[in-house]
N, C-alpha and C positions, 0 to 999 in steps of 0.2 A: 800712258796708253801703251798698248802692245800691238804688234803687227799680226794681223789676221789675214789669211789668204784663202779665198773661196775658189772652188772648181766644181765642174760637173753639170753646169747648166746646159740648156739646149732647147731645140724645138722638137716636140713630140705631139702625137695625136691624143685626143681624149681617150682615157682608159689605160694609157701606157704608164710606165714608171720611169723615174729618174732618181739618181742618188747624188746628193751634194756632199762635198767634203770641205772642211775648213782646217787648215794647218795653223797651229798656234805654237808659241814658244814654250819651252820647257819650264819657264818661270811661272806659268799659270798652274796653280795647284788644283786638286780635286775639289777643294772647297770654294773655288772661284766660280760663281754662277756664270753660265754662258747660255746663248740662245741663237736660234735662227729667227730672223725677222724678214718681212717682205714689204715691198711698196709697189703698188700698181700705179700707172699714170693717173694723176688727178686725185689720188687717194692718200690718206695718211699711212705712215709706216705702222705696222702692227707686229706684235710678237706671235710667231707661229708655233714655236716649240721651245721650251726652256729646260735646261739642266741645272737644277738648283745646287745650293751649297752642300747639302747632305746626300746628293745623288738623286734627289726627287726629280720627277719628270712631270711637265704639264704641257698641255696642248690647247691651241685655240679651238673653239667649238667647231669651226668650219673644217678642220683637218683631222679631228679626232677619229681614230679608226682607220685612217688612210696613211698618215705620216708617222714615222718612227724616228726619234732622235736618239743618238748614242754617242758616248764619249769613250775613246780609246786612250787611256792615260799613257800607255807605253809608247804609242805612236804619235801622241800629241795631236790628235785629230777629233773633230766634232763632225758627225755625219748626220744627214737627214735623208732617210729613205722615203720617197714619195710614190705611193701607189694610187691607182685609179684616179689619175690626174684629170682635172676638169678645166675647161677654158677659163673659169674664174680664178684658177690658181696662177694664171699668167701674171708675172711680176718680176721685179729685181729682188733677189734673195740675198740677205746680208747675214754674215756671222758677227756675233757681238759678245763682248765680255763685260762683266760688271766690275765694280771696284773690288779688288782682291781683299780689302780689309772689311768688307761688309758680309756678314753671314745672314742668310735668309732662312726663315722658317720653312718647313716642308710644304706648308699650304699657302705660301706667299703667291700673290697674284702679280706676276711680273708685267711691267709696262715698259715701253721703249725708253723712257727717261731713266730707268734703272741701269742702263748700259752705257759705259764710258769709252769703250774701244770698239771700233767698227772696221770691217773689211771693206773692200771696194765694191763688192757685190758680184753676183753671177746671174745672168738673165735666164729665166725659165719662161718659155712660150708654149702654150697648149692650144692646139688647133682643134676645132670641132669637126 
């Protein structure tokens, strides 16, 4: 497992934006799949946005068109730009990394179980 550190959460009003960042070690290569996941109280953890082995990007249907994930290899950061936030986006957001030895196809449908390293999370609260 590797150390992942999230930052950028907070309390915002509906319609506003937030940007989350995840710092990861330089040992994580561009082929190592990573993702942002979230978990709301009483709900299962879900994959929000994934950056796959070949640079492919995928989003949960609920955030498509509002959230953008990006990876900066030079700075070793994974970011999540969240626009037009809704109260239902309220959750703890986690950065996650998959097994570095596993290469995923570009159309792979990531699930929470695919990720083996997790950050401690950052809270996002959206008020109505």
